[in-house]
N, C-alpha and C positions, 0 to 999 in steps of 0.2 A: 504494500500500500504506500504509494508515494504520493504525498499530498502536502498541504501546508496550513498553518494557523499562526497568528501573530498578535502581539500586544505592543502598541506603540510603534517603534520604528520597523519591526520585522513584519514581513508579509510573504505568505506562500505556504500552502499545504499545512503541515504540522511544523510550526516554527517555535523555537524557544529563545527568549532573550536571556542572556546570562546575568544572574544576580543571585545573591544569597537568599535562601528560603528556609524558613523554620516551620516545621509541621507542628500544629497544635493538637492534632488528633493523637490519642494514645501518648501524649506527652513527648512526642518525638520532635527533634529539631535537627536541622542540618543545612548544608550549603547546597545550592542548586541554581536553576535558572528561573527567572521570573516569567515574563510574557514571551513573545515571539510569535511565530506563525507556523501552522501546519501546512505543508504543501506537497505537490507532486514534483519530483525531480524532473528537470528538463534535460533532454538528451544532450550529453556532452558538457553538462554544467559542472560536473564534479572535477576536482583537481586531481593531479597525479603527483607522483614523486614526493616533493616536500610538502604536499597539501595536508597530511594528517597521519594519524596513527593507523595501525592495522585493524581490520574488521574483527569483531568478536560476535559470537552467536551461540545458539544451542539452548539447552535448558537454562533458564535464568537461575543462578545460584542464590540461595537465601530467599527472602520474601518475594512473592510475585510482583509484577508491575501492575498497578491499578490505574485505569484511565477513567476519570470521574468528571462528569459535566458540572460546571460551576453554575450555581443557582443565583448567587448574589455576592457582592463584595462590600465590605464595610471598611471605612478608614481606620487605620491603626492596627496593632497586632491583635490576634485572637485572644479572647479572655482565657485565663487559666482554666483548664478542665473542659474547654469547648470540644464538642464532638462533631465529626463530619465537617471540620473547618481547619484551614491551614494558613499560616502567616506567610504572605508573599512579600519579600523584601526587595525593593527595586533599587539595587545599588547603582544602576546606570541612570536613574531618574531621581536625583536627590530632591528632598522637600525644600521648602522655602528657608528652613533653618540650616540647610547644607548637609543634613544627615540623610541617610537612606530612607526613602518613603516606604511605609509598610501598609499592607492591606490584608484584611481577613477574608479569605475566600471560603465560601460555604459551598459544599458539594452535595450531589445526590448519589450516594453509593449504589442504590438500587437500579439506577439508570445507566451505570457505567459498565465496564468490562475488565476482566483479569487476563493478563498475558503471562504465561509460564514458559514460553519458548520463543526465541527469535531466530531467524535464519542468519542475520548479521546486523551489526550496528557499527557504523564507522564515522569518524570525524574527518573532514577534508576542507580544503580552502575553496570558497565560492569564487571561481574564476570568471563566471559569466556575469554576475551582478555586482561583484566586488563588495559584498556585504560581510566581509570577514569570513569566519569559519562556519560550517554547517554540519549537521548530524543527519545521516541517512540511516533509516531503519527498514529492514526487510522482514515482513511478517509471514507466517505460514498461512495457508489458504483459509483455514477456519477462522483465525483471528482477523485476516484481511477482510472477510465478508462481514464480520461483526463490526469491525472498525469503520467500514464503509457505511453501514447503517447508522452507527453512532454519529459520525461526522456529518452525514447527510441531514440528520435532525438538528444537530448543534449549529450548523452553518446557517440555518434559517432564522436563528435567534439574534436579538440585539445584544450588544456588549453590556455587561460582562458575561451574559449567558451563552455567548458564542465561544467560550473558552473551555478547555479540557485540562484538568489538573492531572499531572503525572506523579504518582505517589508510590514509594516503596518503603516498607518498614515504618510506616507512619511519618515519613519525611516527604515533603513536597520537592520534587526535582525541577519542575517547570510547569507552566500553565499557558501554553500557546493558544492563540485564537484560531478558529477554523473558518476559512473563507469559502470552502466548497467541500462537497463530499469527496473523500479520499478512498478510492477503490484500487484493487489490484495488489495491495500488500506492500507497496513501496511508499515510504513516508519520509519527508524531508522536514527538518526543523531548522529554521533560521532565526537570527536575532542579533546579528553583529557580534558574534562570539569571537574571542581571541582563541588561539590554539589551545591553551591550557584548559579553558572553560569548556570548549567543545569536546576535547578528549576526555575530560572528567565526566561530562554528561554522557558520552558514549559508554564509558565504563559503568556508570551508575545504571543506565538503561539496559545494558546487555549483561551485566553481572560478571564482566570479565575482569 
């Protein structure tokens, strides 16, 4: 499923903007990407050679990857003990005080999906649009079909309900926007990542 979603500057299929994220659900917190965009990779758009790290895939080690539609966002971090909610820290979009802006993203776990296996996850340089580094995910056929249905529904909604939170082990990794249904299993996440953030996201998503 190659597709795109974005928040702010990122646009395309499933896209992620790189920023620190803290999960409020289950008391988890960690670093990840904020917004971004989910999108379908364009033929020939991926980099080669020095573009990024090696692809990883297979059974996701540790907790499965949850893809959860966002129902609303509130300013500030999630309250302590909040359930089905994750703090999204926008490190690349500071607040008026100069500090990282934070939002509490509420999700609908019943409307989401679980991914336990990926064919591959890879970070590479976006040579076509010069938007920094990108992350490409290749899903298996069963997950590709479910993701196509999920993104088809979410893409029709207004912001912030057009976002999908990517969560593992109670930690928010990214919450890209969805611009259109992403079918076929090839998914691209963009969001002006630098190399380190894109490679970290690829590891977090693929379990490598």
